[in-house]
N, C-alpha and C positions, 0 to 999 in steps of 0.2 A: 293329756296326749299319751297314748300308748303305742308302743312298735313292736309288731309281732313279725317274727320270721319263721316261715314254713319250710324247713329244709327239704322235706320230701318233694315239694313243688318248686322250690327255690323261688317263693314269692314273699314279697314283703309288704305288709300291710301298716300303714300308719293311720291310727285311729285318733282323729283330732276331738271327736266329741262322741258321748254316749247315745246322742240322738240318733234314731233309725234313719237309715238311707231310704229315700224314695225314688231317687232318680240318679243313674249312672251315666257318665259320659266318657267316651273313649277318647284319649288324648292322642295315642298312636297305638301300634300294636301290642306295647308292652306296659302302658300306663293308662289306668282309669281313675275317674275321679267320682266321689259319690257326694250327694247332696240330701239335705233334709226337705221338709215341707215349705220351709222359709228360704229355699235356694241357698243355704249356708253350706259350705264346704265342710263335709263331716269325715271324710276319709279318702286316702290315696292308696292304690294297689300298684305295685311295680312287680312285674313278672320277669324272669330271669335276672333276678336281683343281683346276683353275684357279678353279672357282667355289667349292670348299671350302676351300681352304689358300692361305695367302700364298706363293706359289712363291718371290717375291723374297726373303722372309726366310730361307727354307730354303736358297736358292742363296747367300746370304751367308754363312750358317753353315756350309754343307757343300761349298762349290763344285760345286753340282748341275749335272750336264751332262744333256742329253737323251741317253737310251738308245734304241737301235733295237729295235723289237719284234721278237722271234725269228720268222723265217719257217718255215713248216712245210717239211719236206723231202719 
């Protein structure tokens, strides 16, 4: 499991597996979940993360450092 925080978009991505996502389901306006070909949960995306999650607690547990959002090429 890897946790990525994108400060520029205030998005938290919890990567549960390195398998590629083939389907995304919206839980609500701020949370989406990703599934692989076997319908196994592989990722969780949380928008407006600072309002939804205690990032300080995650930082203490994981040494979370902001990740830069990939720029389109």
